C-alpha positions as CSV (number, residue, x, y, z in Angstrom):
1,X,166.2,96.9,97.5
2,X,164.0,96.0,95.2
3,X,163.3,92.6,96.4
4,X,162.1,94.5,99.9
5,X,159.7,96.9,98.5
6,X,157.9,93.5,96.5
7,X,157.8,91.8,99.8
8,X,156.2,94.4,102.1
9,X,153.7,95.2,99.0
10,X,152.8,91.8,98.8
11,X,152.7,91.6,102.7
12,X,150.5,94.7,102.9
13,X,148.0,93.3,99.9
14,X,148.0,90.1,102.1
15,X,146.9,91.9,104.9
16,X,144.3,93.7,103.1
17,X,142.6,91.3,101.8
18,X,142.5,89.3,105.1
19,X,141.3,92.3,106.9
20,X,138.5,92.5,103.5
21,X,137.9,88.8,104.6
22,X,137.1,89.7,108.1
23,X,135.0,92.5,107.1
24,X,133.0,89.8,104.8
25,X,132.5,87.6,107.2
26,X,131.8,90.0,110.1
27,X,128.9,91.7,107.5
28,X,127.6,88.0,106.8
29,X,127.2,87.1,110.7
30,X,125.3,90.5,111.1
31,X,122.9,89.8,108.0
32,X,122.4,86.2,109.3
33,X,121.5,87.1,113.4
34,X,119.6,90.0,112.1
35,X,117.5,87.6,110.0
36,X,117.4,85.5,112.7
37,X,115.6,88.3,115.2
38,X,113.2,89.5,112.5
39,X,112.6,85.9,112.2
40,X,111.8,85.2,115.5
41,X,109.9,88.4,116.6
42,X,107.3,87.8,113.1
43,X,106.5,84.2,114.7
44,X,106.3,85.8,118.1
45,X,104.1,87.8,117.0
46,X,102.2,86.0,115.0
47,X,101.7,83.4,117.6
48,X,100.9,86.4,120.4
49,X,97.9,87.5,117.7
50,X,96.8,83.7,117.1
51,X,96.5,83.7,121.6
52,X,94.7,87.0,121.2
53,X,92.3,86.0,118.8
54,X,91.2,82.6,120.8
55,X,90.8,84.5,123.8
56,X,88.3,86.6,121.5
57,X,86.7,83.7,120.5
58,X,86.3,82.4,124.2
59,X,85.3,85.5,125.8
60,X,82.3,85.6,123.5
61,X,81.3,82.2,123.3
62,X,81.2,82.8,127.1
63,X,79.2,86.0,126.8
64,X,76.9,84.4,124.3
65,X,76.4,81.2,127.0
66,X,75.6,83.8,129.7
67,X,73.4,85.9,127.8
68,X,71.5,82.6,127.1
69,X,71.6,81.4,130.4
70,X,70.3,85.1,131.8
71,X,67.4,84.4,129.1
72,X,66.2,81.2,129.9
73,X,66.3,82.2,133.7
74,X,64.4,85.3,132.9
75,X,61.9,83.7,131.2
76,X,60.7,80.8,133.4
77,X,57.9,81.4,135.7
78,X,58.5,82.7,139.6
79,X,57.0,79.6,141.7
């Protein structure tokens, strides 16, 4: 009877230990996945901002160029 009780207790402790280890692995996996998602989102947002800045620079350059062309054509005498 004492031996059976000790065996059941040992099995229960082993089962609890395995469950705890499984929970820790799951938590580690979730944390890693969250960090990866956060990193991908951050990189994507940075690329988006760079792209927006580049488009703004190009639009500004085109506007300046068009303004210069209009100024030049406006100052030419009519023939």
